[in-house]
N, C-alpha and C positions, 0 to 999 in steps of 0.2 A: 524518306528515312524517318523512323520513329524518333520522337524527341526523347532525350534522357529523362529517366524518371526522377521525381523528387517525392519526398514523403512528408506528410503533415500528420502529427499525432496530437489530437485534442483530448484532454482529460478533464473530468468533472469530479472533483474530490468528494468521496463519500456518497456518490449518487447511487441509490438503489435502482437496479434495473427494472424493478416492478413499478417504478414511478414514471417510467417513460410511457407517454400516451399522446394521442393526437391533440388532446386538450391542453396538457401541461407542457409538452416538449414537441411541438409540431416539426421543428427543424431536425431533431434527432430522428423522428419518425420519417421525415423526408429522406434522410441518409439511409435508414433501414430499407425503405422502399426502392431506393436507387441501387443499393449494393447488397451486402451480406450481413447477416446477424450470426454471431457466435453464441449460440443459445446455452452452451455449457461452459462459459468462460469463468475462470476462477483466479483469485489472487493467492497470496502465500500466507504462511503463518510465521510470526505474528501478523495479523491483518491490520497493520499500522502503516501510516503514510510513508514514514522515513525508512521503512523496510521494503515496502512494495515498490516505490519508485526506483530505488537502487536496483531491484530485481528487473524492472522494466528496462533500464538503460544498460544493464550488464547482460541481460538475457540469462541470468543465473539465479539460483536460489540463495537464501541468506548464508548457508554454510559455505558458499564460495565467495560471495562479495563482502561479507563481514559486517554489514549494517544490521545488527541482530535485534534492534528495537529502537523506538523513538528516543529512549533513554537507556543507558546501561552503565555498569561499573567498569572502569578501565583498570584492569588488574596488572597491566604492563607498566603502569606508572608507580613511582614510589614517592609519597604514599599513594595507595589506591584512591581513585577519585570518581565521583559521580558525574556523568556527562549527559547533557541535554542537547541533542543534535538539531534542535530548532535554531541554534545560534550559528550564523554563517561564519563569523570571525573565528569562533572556536573550531569549526570544521577546518578552516584554512590552516590554523595552527596545528591541529592534529595531523593533517596531511603532511605538513612540513616536518613535524617531529618524527613521523613514521617513515620518512624518506619516500613520500609519495604513495604510501600504502594505506591511506584512509579506507579505500575500497580494495579488497584483496582479489579482485577480478577486473579485467579491463572494461572500460565503459564504452558506450556507443560513440561519445565524443572523441575519446582517444583513438578508437579504431578508425573513425572517419578521418580524423586529422592525419593519421599515418598514411591514408590513401589519398591525401590531397583533397578531401571533401570537408564540408562544414556542417556544424550543428548549431542552431539557434534555439534558445529557451526563453519563453515569456511566461511568467508565473505570478499568481497572487497568493501563493502559499507562504508559509513562514520563510524567513530569510535562509534558514538552514535547508529546508526542503528545496527551495529554488536553487541553491548551490549544488545540492546533490544530483540534480538533473545533469549537470555538467561541471563537476567540481574543479576541472582544470581548464576551463574556458580561457582564462587569462593567458595561459601558456601558448595557446594557438590563435589568439586574436578573434575567438568566436564570441558571439553575442549571448549574454545572459542578462535578461531584464526582469527585475522585480517590479510588480505594480505598486509597491509601497516602500521598499527598503533599499536605500542607496548602497549599503554595504554589500549587497548581493549582486550589484550590477557591474557589468564590464562589457566592452571597453568604455572608458570615460567619454570619448568623443561621440560614440553612438548614443549614450545617455544624454549628452548635451544637445545633440541634434533632435532627439525626440522631445526633450523638455522645451526646446525652442519652439517647436511646432505645436505641442500639445499642452504646455504648461508643466509645472512641477509635479513630481509624483504625488498622488493624492494620499492624505492620511487615512489610517484605518477608521472605520465607522465606530460609533459608540458600541460598547459591548452588547452583543445580542442582536444588533441591527444588521440587516443584509449588506454585504459588501458589493454595492453596485458600481461605485466609482472605479475600483481596481479592475473589475472585469471589463468595463468599457475601455479603460486606459490601455490594457495590453492588447485588446482586439484592434483598437485604432492604431496602435504602434505596429502591430503585425501588418495590417493592410496598407498603411501610409508610408511606413519606413522600412521595416525588415523585408517584407516581400517585395515591395515596389523597388527597392534599391539593391538589396543584397541577394535575394533569391537563394537562400540556403538549400543545401541538398536535403537536409532533414530539419524540420522545425517541430518543437514541442510547445504547445499552448496549454498551460495548466490553469484551469479555473479553480481557485481554492474553495469555492462553494459548490454544493450546499453543506459541506462538512461542518463549518463553524456554526452556521445557523441551526443545524440539526443538534449539535452538542448543547446549544444554549436555549433552544426553543422546542425541540422535539422532531422526530423523524418525518412527520407529516403535518407539522404546524403551519399556520398561515404564512408566517415569515419564511419558513423553509421552502414552501411551495412557491412563494413569490420569487425567491432568489433562483430556484431551479428554472422557472419560466424566464427570468431575466438572463441567466447564463445561456439558455437555449436561444434567446433572441440574439445574443452576441455571436453565438455559433452560427446563427442564421446569416449574419453579415459575412462570415467567412465562407459559408456555402454559396451565397450570392456571388462572391468573387470567384469561387471555384467554378460555378456554372458558367460565368461570363468569360473567365480567363484561365484559371488554374487547371481545369480538366484538360483543355487543349494543350497545356504546357507539360502534360505528363505527371501532374501531381496526383498522388494516391493518398487517401485519407483513412486513418484509423481514429475511432472514437472509443474511449475507454474510461476507466476509473481505477482507483487504487484499492478500494474495498467498499463493502456496503455498510449499513448501520442497523443495529437493533436497539431496543429500548431498555434502559436500566430501570428495573422495577423494585429492586431491593438493595438498599445501601448497607454495606458492611465496612468494617475496619480490619484489614489484614494485620496491621501492627498490633491492635488490641488483642486479637485472637492469638497471635504468636507470643505475646507477653503472657497471656493466660496459660499457654502451653509450656511456659518456663524459659522462653528465649529472651534475649535482650536485643530487640530489633530496632532499626531506624531506616530512614530513607536514603542515607548516605553513610559511607564508611566512617568509623570513629573508634577511639581507643577501647571503649566499653561495649562496642556493638559486636554481637556474634553472628548476626544475619542481616544483610541489607535487603530490604523489600523495595525494589525500584517502584516509585509511584506510577500509576497508570492502570489501564484496563487489561494489560498483559501481566500475568503473574510472573515475576522474574526475581528469584531469590539467590543471593550470593552468600555462601557460608564463609566465616572467618577461618574455621578449622575444617579443611576439606578432607574428610575421611569418611569411611563407610558408616561408622556409628552415628556421626552427626547427620549425614545425609538420610539415613534410615529414620532417625528420630524426627527430622524435619518433615519428611513425607508422611510419616504416621500422624503427625499433628494435622496436616492438611486433609488426610483421609477422614478425619473426625468432623470436618466442617461441612455444613449443608451447602455452602456457597462454592465449594471447590469442584470444578469440572475435571477434564483430562489433565494428567500430570506427566511430565517428561523429565527424564534424567539421562545421563550418559549411558550408552548401550551396554547391556549385559550379554545380549544375544541378538538374534535377528528381530525380535519383537520387544522383549522386556528391557526396562532400564535397570540400573544398579540397585535402586531402592525398590523393595517389594511393593507391588501394586502399580508401578509407573511403567509407561512406555519408554522405549529408547528414543532419545531426541532425534536420532537420524531419520525416524519415520516422518518427521515434519521438516526435515532439512535444516535443523537448528543446531547441529554440532559444529561449533567454531570455538577458537581460542577465547573469543570475547563473550561467549554464551554463559548464562548463569548456571549455577549448579542444579537449579530446579526451575523449569518453566511450568506454569499451569494456566489453564483458561478458567474463567469464572463459569459456574454452571449456568447454562442457557436452556431455554425451552421454546415451545411454539405458541406461547401465549399471544393474544391479540392486544396491541397497544391502543391507547385512546384515539389513534388516528386510523384504526382499522388495518394496521400492518402487522404481519406475523414476525415474531421474534422478541423475546424478552430475556433478561439476564440479571444476576447479581452484579454489583459493581462497587468500586472503591474510589470515590472522589468526593469533592465537597459540594456537588450539585444536588438538587432535589431529585427525587424519583420522577420518571416520566420523560427523560431526555435521551438523546441518541448517544450510543457508545459503540465502540468496535475494538478489535484486537484479538478476539477469540476465534472459536472454531464452529460457531453456528453457521449453517449454510448461507444464511442471509448476510453474514459478515464476509464470507468467502466469495460470494457471487459477485462478479464484476461485469461492467458493461463491456461488450465486445462487438464493435461494428466496423465494417471496412467497405470502402467504395473507391472506384476508379477503374481504369481500363485493365489493370492487372488482376482484378477480382471478378468473381462471378457476380452477375448483376440481376436486377429485377426482383429484389426482395428474397433472395435465396437465404434459407435458414440451415445452418450447419449444426447437427446434433453431435458432432465429434467433440469430445472434451478438449479444451484449450486453456491457456493461462497467460498471465502477465509476462512470464519469461519468454513467450513465443514471439513477442512483437519485435524485439531486436534482431533475432536471426532472420525473421521474415523480411524486415527492412533491409538488412544487408544483402539477402538474396535478390530482392527487387532491384537493388543498386548494382548488382553484379559483383559484389565483394564477398570474400571468403568468410565463413562462419568461424568465430573464435572457438578454440578448443575448450575454453572455460564455460561456454554457454550450455546450460542444461535444457533450455527451451528448444523447440523444433520449428522448422519451416511449416507454416500453415498451408500446406499444399492442397488441402481439400477445398479451400476457398479461392484458389487461384484460377483465373480464367483458362489457363492452359494446363491446369493441374488435373489430378485424377483422384477418385475416392481413396481414402486411406486403405492401403493394403496390409498395414501392420495390424496385429491383433489388438482389440480393445478389451481390457480385462478389469472388471470390478473386483475390489478387495475389501473385506471387512475384518479388521484385526481386533482382538479382545485380550484384556488382561485384568487383573484385580488382586485384592488382598483384604482379608478381614472384613468381609461384607461390602467392600467397595468394588465396583466393576466399571470398566470404561471400554468404549469402542471407538475406533477410528476407521472412517471410510475413505478409501483412496481409489483412483482409477488410473490405469496405465494405457497409454497409447504408444505401442512399441516400447521403447526404452524411456519414455517421458512419463513422469508421474504427477498427478494432480491430487490435491487434498479436497475431499468433498464435504467433510464435516467430522466433528468429534463430540461425544457425549459421555456422561458419567452418571452412575446411580449408586446410592448407598443408603444404609439405614439412617444416617445422619440427616439426609435430605428430607426425611419424613417429619422431622421436628425442627424447623428453622428457629434460629434464635439470633438476638442482637442484630436484627435487620430492620431498617426503616423501609416499609413497603409502600408501593404505589397503590392507592385505593381505587 
């Protein structure tokens, strides 16, 4: 009789798939050669961590699960408030205040618990990200372990047992230094405690690097490459266990990431430009604030006066800026948004009660960065030009790692050219466990990579959408596999882009 399947999902935050190589990541290459590569794997928009990982565990796009950005304005509260979802304790309060509706779609942890199965999470991401992998773990007695932050850990007795064996949770490294201790800690905890004693039905191991190193050193900097190699060695320890024991126990492996990264080459100030256009902007709601510009690489603007005139005026101000890429507002029709020149936000699955009035991506291009990697963009943060950013619609931001191995999958280095995405992992996991797929899931079962599967019979259809206004044009590329849609990239062009101003450029 075949052993019951179990699933292991390993994620490498911010890892560009084009940095996987025999020299830098021999263990990920080892997984590629053993199993299957999803060569057209994509994340969602905004291409941010705390939007992508909720999409992974809900199998749904942000318009369904409601985590619409790393940071957002909570319009349901009085007064309105700015929220940073990196805070684990804040997320716990928000879930309580909303009657358990922090996420507006059921998560993998909840679905597994209802079926009498278990999910364990081990993560070195921020405490908020760690919680979002399984925000109700406490209710089910499931394991959630942070490599650094006690407030994100549960249950207490599991943490105590791990600390007794391994020592206390390690502190974060100095700013800009690779986080080696945290990656080693969660790998050891998985091998020596979680897997050895508990054998969860599904386990998520989330390595929080190379994201932080890329943000603070650059996409291909020496320290970034060093931590990529270190994380790969930690994953190699997991693969050694899998080869020795896990494979025979029916464990199936996914390796993935939440987004890619490109290089910020030109620094701008959204607040300064909105002031110059006659607005009174700020990063948080206030008495004299007429538009909130949520800080970060995703343009998210919340109007105080939510009417057509204000929306049109705000978007017109953006159209005049050389740094502004694709723009999205609430839908006017199947393609256009309410503001002239904008796309409807439904095209990127961003229509939700929590969504801003205006989403925009910074203008990106295919310039080559100092490390020889493709992808550059305008950006708005306090760091120098030349560092890694993400959140937008450049294909290198949207491209995600997608690998799978185990008896359930096609083997021997198979490469799938069928589009796939982060929302597909949860429904495929449930299918492999023999559990029903939740109606809320927008992802699909990855039947084309299953050992007993068949080539995709549904039509695969590429789509290029365009709109514009007053000399500004934008294009959005999507691809459909049957009823499932993936975002391939978004671009914008205008006369303003030919005359950049107020930007600190990378030389």
